[in-house]
C-alpha positions as CSV (number, residue, x, y, z in Angstrom):
1,M,0.0,0.0,0.0
2,S,1.4,3.4,-0.9
3,S,0.9,6.8,0.8
4,H,-0.3,9.8,-1.2
5,E,0.7,12.2,1.5
6,N,3.5,14.0,-0.4
7,R,1.8,13.9,-3.8
8,S,-0.5,16.4,-5.5
9,Q,-1.4,18.4,-2.4
10,G,2.0,18.4,-0.9
11,T,0.8,19.5,2.5
12,M,2.5,16.7,4.4
13,G,-0.9,15.6,5.8
14,R,-1.8,19.1,7.1
15,H,-5.3,20.5,6.4
16,G,-7.3,23.4,7.6
17,R,-6.1,25.0,10.8
18,D,-3.0,22.9,10.9
19,L,-2.0,24.0,7.4
20,I,-2.6,27.7,8.2
21,A,-0.6,27.5,11.4
22,S,2.2,25.7,9.5
23,L,2.2,28.2,6.6
24,F,2.5,31.2,8.9
25,D,4.6,29.5,11.6
26,I,2.2,30.3,14.4
27,E,0.7,28.3,17.2
28,L,-2.5,26.4,16.3
29,E,-4.3,28.1,19.2
30,Y,-4.0,31.4,17.4
31,V,-5.9,30.2,14.3
32,E,-9.6,30.7,14.7
33,S,-12.0,28.7,12.4
34,L,-14.8,30.9,11.0
35,S,-18.2,29.9,9.6
36,W,-18.5,29.9,5.8
37,P,-21.2,32.5,5.7
38,L,-19.1,34.9,7.9
39,G,-15.9,34.3,6.0
40,D,-17.6,34.7,2.6
41,R,-19.4,37.9,3.7
42,V,-16.2,39.7,4.9
43,T,-14.0,38.6,1.9
44,T,-16.5,39.3,-0.9
45,G,-18.0,42.6,0.3
46,A,-17.2,46.0,-1.2
47,E,-15.0,46.7,1.8
48,A,-12.9,43.6,1.4
49,N,-9.2,44.5,1.3
50,Q,-7.1,41.7,-0.2
51,L,-3.6,41.7,1.1
52,F,-2.0,38.8,-0.8
53,R,-2.4,35.3,-2.1
54,F,-0.3,32.2,-1.8
55,A,-0.5,29.3,-4.2
56,H,0.7,25.8,-3.6
57,Q,3.2,24.8,-6.3
58,R,2.0,21.2,-6.8
59,S,-1.8,21.7,-6.5
60,T,-4.5,24.3,-7.1
61,R,-4.8,25.0,-3.4
62,T,-4.6,28.8,-2.5
63,V,-4.6,30.9,0.7
64,T,-5.8,34.5,0.3
65,A,-5.4,37.0,3.1
66,F,-7.9,39.9,3.7
67,E,-7.5,42.7,6.2
68,V,-10.9,43.0,8.0
69,T,-10.0,45.3,11.0
70,D,-6.9,47.1,12.2
71,Y,-6.0,43.9,14.2
72,T,-7.6,41.0,12.4
73,C,-7.0,39.2,9.1
74,V,-9.3,36.6,7.5
75,L,-7.6,33.8,5.5
76,R,-9.6,32.0,2.8
77,L,-8.2,28.5,2.1
78,R,-9.5,27.2,-1.3
79,T,-9.0,23.5,-1.8
80,P,-8.3,21.8,-5.2
81,V,-11.9,21.0,-5.6
82,G,-13.1,24.6,-4.9
83,R,-14.2,24.3,-1.3
84,E,-13.5,27.4,0.8
85,K,-12.7,27.4,4.5
86,F,-12.1,30.6,6.5
87,Y,-9.8,31.4,9.4
88,G,-9.1,34.4,11.5
89,I,-5.7,35.4,12.8
90,A,-4.1,38.5,14.2
91,N,-2.6,40.9,11.7
92,A,0.6,40.8,13.8
93,D,0.9,37.0,12.8
94,I,0.7,37.7,9.1
95,V,3.9,37.4,7.1
96,P,3.8,38.6,3.4
97,R,5.9,35.6,2.3
98,P,5.0,31.9,3.0
99,V,7.2,30.2,5.5
100,R,7.1,26.9,3.6
101,D,9.0,26.4,0.3
102,D,6.2,24.7,-1.6
103,W,4.0,27.8,-1.5
104,V,4.6,31.0,-3.5
105,R,3.1,34.5,-3.4
106,T,1.1,35.1,-6.6
107,D,-0.4,38.6,-6.4
């Protein structure tokens, strides 16, 4: 039996909050899961301020950062099949370049 862990998605088994924490090198407890309706509303409204987007080099997974307050950022994780998940983190924890080598900034 073979493992597909390192193949197309390349996240080393990390998903959701674990992936976000790994990508920004922050503690998992600082990543807040948000509901889809809330995340969609604050990232698609007229006031949405996109900061940057990271793309995974071996898949179609993306992470897009939006500044929503002076202190809070919402991250939209889009999976290869188009599902969206939203996470809140402090602006102080945001870095404009991905910590992991398999992600690139695309904006």
